[in-house]
Backbone as numpy.savetxt, mean C-alpha at the origin, in Angstrom:
# Nx Ny Nz CAx CAy CAz Cx Cy Cz
-2.58 -1.42 7.17 -3.01 0.59 6.93 -1.58 1.40 7.41
-1.22 1.65 8.65 -0.68 2.50 9.07 0.88 2.39 8.06
1.84 1.38 7.40 2.48 1.44 6.64 1.89 2.31 5.48
0.95 2.00 5.08 0.75 3.16 3.65 0.28 4.60 3.99
-0.18 4.81 5.27 -0.29 6.09 5.67 1.26 6.98 6.37
1.83 6.06 6.20 3.42 6.82 6.87 4.10 6.55 5.89
3.78 6.24 4.69 4.36 6.68 3.18 4.11 7.19 2.92
3.08 7.70 3.25 2.85 9.36 2.71 3.40 10.86 3.22
3.27 10.26 4.66 3.70 11.34 5.86 5.06 11.52 5.04
6.33 10.34 4.90 7.48 9.88 4.50 7.74 10.93 3.34
7.36 10.53 2.15 7.51 10.36 1.08 6.80 11.27 -0.16
5.37 11.53 0.48 4.54 12.54 -0.19 4.66 13.75 0.23
5.04 15.17 -0.98 5.04 16.44 -0.39 3.46 17.11 0.18
2.60 16.62 -0.50 0.87 17.63 -0.26 0.80 15.65 0.59
0.33 16.07 1.91 0.19 14.74 2.69 -1.00 14.63 2.75
-1.60 15.43 2.15 -3.28 14.74 2.24 -3.89 13.89 1.27
-4.23 13.12 1.85 -4.68 11.98 1.15 -6.18 10.95 1.38
-6.25 9.84 1.11 -7.76 9.21 0.98 -7.63 8.11 1.28
-8.44 7.50 2.28 -8.55 6.26 2.72 -9.68 5.71 2.88
-9.85 4.54 1.93 -10.57 3.67 1.92 -10.45 2.56 2.02
-11.41 1.88 3.16 -11.40 0.03 3.38 -13.08 0.05 3.00
-12.34 -1.19 2.08 -14.30 -1.99 1.40 -13.95 -4.17 1.80
-15.55 -3.89 2.30 -15.28 -5.03 2.58 -15.86 -5.80 1.71
-15.97 -7.09 0.69 -16.89 -7.63 -0.12 -16.79 -8.88 -0.01
-17.89 -9.62 0.87 -17.94 -10.58 0.86 -16.85 -10.81 2.03
-16.00 -12.08 1.50 -14.70 -12.59 2.96 -13.08 -12.04 2.55
-13.34 -10.52 1.81 -11.94 -9.54 1.70 -12.40 -8.25 2.14
-11.34 -7.85 2.69 -11.01 -5.99 3.07 -9.94 -5.88 2.10
-10.46 -4.27 1.42 -9.42 -4.07 0.39 -9.32 -2.31 1.23
-7.60 -2.24 1.33 -7.37 -1.02 2.08 -6.74 -0.32 1.33
-7.17 0.85 0.81 -6.13 1.79 -0.18 -6.12 3.28 0.55
-4.92 3.48 0.03 -4.47 5.45 0.43 -4.15 5.74 -1.22
-5.45 6.48 -1.83 -5.11 7.93 -2.45 -4.48 8.75 -2.20
-3.01 9.29 -2.54 -2.39 10.17 -2.53 -2.45 11.12 -4.15
-1.70 12.55 -3.97 -1.13 13.18 -5.39 -0.19 13.21 -5.65
1.22 12.26 -5.08 2.03 11.94 -6.28 2.12 11.33 -6.46
2.56 11.30 -8.54 2.26 10.01 -9.53 3.33 8.95 -9.08
4.46 9.38 -8.27 5.78 8.32 -7.84 5.16 7.01 -7.75
5.24 5.68 -7.92 4.52 4.48 -7.69 5.81 3.86 -6.71
5.53 3.43 -5.71 6.64 3.05 -5.16 7.25 1.95 -5.27
8.99 1.32 -5.03 9.96 0.61 -5.89 9.55 -0.41 -4.37
9.37 -1.93 -5.00 9.29 -2.80 -3.79 10.24 -3.99 -4.22
11.89 -4.01 -3.69 12.36 -4.91 -4.24 12.97 -6.30 -3.52
13.87 -6.67 -3.90 13.79 -8.11 -2.91 13.90 -7.81 -1.52
14.47 -9.01 -0.66 13.88 -8.77 0.37 15.02 -8.34 0.93
14.56 -7.21 1.63 15.86 -6.35 2.42 16.71 -7.22 3.26
17.21 -6.33 3.87 18.29 -6.68 4.74 17.96 -6.21 6.26
17.50 -7.53 6.94 16.51 -7.47 8.06 17.10 -6.00 9.15
18.14 -5.59 9.03 17.97 -4.41 10.05 18.27 -2.90 9.56
18.21 -2.92 8.13 18.12 -2.09 7.75 17.09 -0.83 8.10
17.06 0.12 7.89 16.55 1.48 8.44 15.41 1.72 7.27
14.96 1.21 6.31 14.20 1.78 5.23 13.75 0.14 4.68
12.72 0.21 4.08 12.99 -0.74 2.49 12.15 -1.44 3.02
11.43 -1.99 4.53 11.22 -3.26 4.80 9.70 -3.65 4.66
8.82 -2.23 4.91 7.20 -2.05 5.14 7.00 -2.39 3.90
7.21 -2.15 3.10 5.62 -2.67 1.83 6.26 -3.85 1.97
7.51 -4.40 1.70 7.74 -5.60 1.16 6.92 -6.71 1.95
7.00 -6.64 3.53 6.69 -7.38 4.45 4.83 -7.16 3.70
4.29 -5.98 3.72 3.00 -5.85 3.40 2.56 -7.00 2.40
2.68 -6.09 1.00 3.35 -7.41 -0.14 3.04 -9.15 -0.13
4.03 -9.35 1.02 4.37 -10.49 1.51 3.53 -11.25 1.77
2.84 -10.57 2.76 1.91 -11.26 3.84 -0.12 -10.43 3.37
-0.36 -9.97 2.78 -1.05 -9.45 2.12 -1.70 -10.42 0.82
-3.01 -11.19 0.63 -3.65 -11.82 -0.67 -3.28 -11.14 -1.74
-3.70 -10.12 -2.06 -3.15 -9.12 -3.50 -2.46 -7.30 -2.95
-1.89 -7.05 -3.69 -1.31 -5.60 -3.97 -0.64 -5.44 -4.69
-0.95 -3.98 -4.74 -0.67 -2.86 -5.65 -0.33 -1.64 -5.88
-0.08 -0.72 -6.88 0.10 0.58 -6.88 -0.37 0.86 -8.27
-0.75 2.09 -9.14 -1.36 2.44 -10.36 -1.70 3.96 -9.95
-1.55 4.36 -11.07 -1.49 5.94 -11.14 -3.82 6.22 -11.28
-3.90 6.78 -10.48 -5.57 7.36 -10.81 -5.68 7.61 -12.55
-7.18 7.52 -12.39 -7.58 7.66 -14.00 -7.28 8.92 -14.29
-7.18 10.19 -13.24 -7.52 11.33 -13.69 -5.79 11.77 -13.66
-4.67 10.95 -13.46 -3.35 10.98 -13.56 -3.09 12.41 -12.48
-3.88 12.38 -11.51 -3.31 13.74 -10.30 -2.84 12.83 -9.22
-2.07 11.27 -9.17 -1.86 11.09 -8.25 -1.60 9.30 -8.29
-1.80 8.52 -7.07 -1.65 7.45 -7.31 -2.50 6.62 -6.22
-2.77 5.44 -5.89 -3.20 4.23 -5.40 -2.18 3.53 -5.02
-2.26 3.20 -3.28 -1.42 1.76 -3.49 -2.47 1.18 -2.26
-2.95 0.24 -2.28 -3.66 -0.55 -2.28 -3.09 -2.51 -1.56
-3.88 -3.18 -0.49 -3.80 -4.55 -0.68 -4.84 -4.80 0.26
-5.05 -6.36 -0.08 -6.08 -7.29 -0.42 -6.13 -8.10 1.04
-6.69 -8.65 1.79 -6.76 -9.81 2.77 -7.47 -10.36 2.86
-7.83 -12.14 2.74 -9.06 -12.76 2.95 -9.31 -12.35 4.33
-10.47 -13.00 4.44 -10.88 -12.70 6.34 -11.45 -14.01 6.85
-11.18 -14.82 5.58 -11.73 -16.26 6.18 -9.93 -17.28 6.46
-9.07 -16.05 6.36 -7.37 -16.96 6.79 -6.90 -18.07 5.89
-7.57 -17.45 4.69 -6.83 -18.77 3.64 -4.67 -17.97 3.43
-4.42 -18.69 4.06 -2.39 -17.90 3.60 -2.63 -17.72 2.65
-1.66 -17.26 2.35 -0.37 -17.08 0.60 0.23 -18.31 0.70
């Protein structure tokens, strides 16, 4: 969750955002909505001593599901991840 929120602070001009955490059955989903239309770009495995570029890559690798998309009204984006609460490893 802190990775998604810190990316809003670092990369989005309008820092107001909306955090939603939803649990459905054995899965929890964390979503951050912001006003930027720019979707994050997650590359291949970054260099481990790099100053940037590791956070979302690591989150994507650890989460059960991960994604980002524009909002329905085209006024921003949602970056989200889901984790299986029952410990189902990827």
